[in-house]
C-alpha positions in Angstrom: 66.7 103.3 126.6 70.1 102.3 124.9 68.9 103.6 121.5 68.1 107.1 122.9 71.5 107.1 124.6 73.3 106.4 121.4 71.3 108.9 119.4 71.9 111.6 121.9 75.6 110.7 121.8 75.8 110.8 118.0 73.9 114.2 118.0 76.2 115.5 120.6 79.3 114.4 118.7 77.8 116.0 115.4 77.3 119.3 117.3 80.9 119.1 118.8 82.5 118.3 115.4 80.8 121.0 113.4 81.7 123.5 116.1 85.2 122.3 116.0 85.3 122.8 112.3 83.9 126.3 112.4 86.1 127.2 115.3 89.3 126.2 113.5 88.5 127.3 110.1 86.6 130.4 111.1 88.9 131.7 113.9 92.1 129.9 114.8 93.3 128.8 111.4 96.4 130.6 110.0 94.5 130.5 106.6 92.5 133.6 105.6 89.0 133.2 107.6 86.1 132.3 105.7 82.8 130.8 106.4 82.7 129.2 102.9 85.6 126.9 103.8 83.9 126.0 107.1 80.9 124.9 105.4 82.9 123.0 102.9 84.7 121.0 105.8 81.5 120.5 107.7 80.0 118.1 105.0 82.7 115.3 105.3 82.9 115.7 109.1 79.2 115.4 109.7 78.6 112.7 107.3 79.6 109.7 109.5 77.4 110.9 112.1 74.4 111.3 109.9 75.0 107.6 108.6 75.3 106.6 112.3 72.1 108.1 113.2 70.4 106.2 110.2 72.1 103.2 111.4 70.7 103.6 114.8 67.1 104.3 113.4 67.3 101.1 111.3 69.0 98.9 114.0 66.5 96.4 115.4 68.4 93.2 116.4 70.7 92.5 119.3 73.7 92.1 117.4 73.3 95.1 115.3 72.7 97.3 118.4 75.9 96.1 120.1 77.9 96.6 116.8 76.3 100.1 116.5 77.2 100.9 120.1 80.8 99.9 119.6 81.1 102.0 116.3 79.4 104.8 117.9 81.8 104.7 121.0 84.9 104.4 118.8 83.8 107.2 116.3 82.9 109.5 118.8 85.9 109.0 121.1 88.2 109.6 118.0 86.6 112.8 117.1 86.5 114.2 120.7 90.3 113.3 121.0 91.6 114.6 117.5 89.1 117.6 117.3 90.0 118.8 120.7 92.8 121.0 119.2 90.6 123.0 117.2 89.5 125.2 119.9 92.8 127.0 120.1 95.5 128.2 118.0 97.1 125.7 115.8 99.2 125.4 112.7 97.8 125.1 109.2 98.6 121.4 109.3 96.0 120.5 111.7 93.4 120.6 109.0 94.5 117.1 108.1 92.5 116.1 111.1 89.4 116.9 109.1 90.3 114.4 106.4 91.7 111.6 108.6 89.0 111.4 111.2 86.1 110.8 108.6 88.3 108.2 106.9 88.9 106.3 109.8 85.3 106.7 111.0 84.0 105.4 107.6 84.7 101.6 108.0 83.1 101.7 111.4 80.1 103.5 110.3 79.7 101.3 107.2 80.1 98.1 109.3 77.3 99.5 111.6 75.1 100.5 108.8 75.5 97.2 107.2 74.8 95.2 110.3 71.6 97.4 110.9 70.4 96.8 107.3 71.3 93.2 107.7 69.1 93.0 111.0 66.1 94.8 109.2 66.2 91.9 106.4 66.9 88.7 108.4 65.8 89.4 112.2 62.3 90.2 110.9 62.0 87.0 108.9 63.4 84.9 111.8 60.8 86.2 114.2 57.8 85.8 111.9 
């Protein structure tokens, strides 16, 4: 049950973050509007969520699921807070959020992915 909740939260955060990028770069940015720029910015913004989804799929141990839940909660809440300004008119400096958020999320995501891979290797050998 918790696995499906985490995966649903990751999917919702991915959709929210991509919508925030498209909203800001495509409509509310003071820069020239362009969909190519929105697609370019969607790549680093969506990468942490793709890796979290992979980590949630690989996670089998109790420790790794707890670490995954904490990393997902922190990553998603950070994105919801910092990307909320994308849905209205903002200055051009706001684009820094699309660089900072994935950079701050990266250690959390890599820790969760590392624990998930660790649990696949060591939890299976301990139980058999």
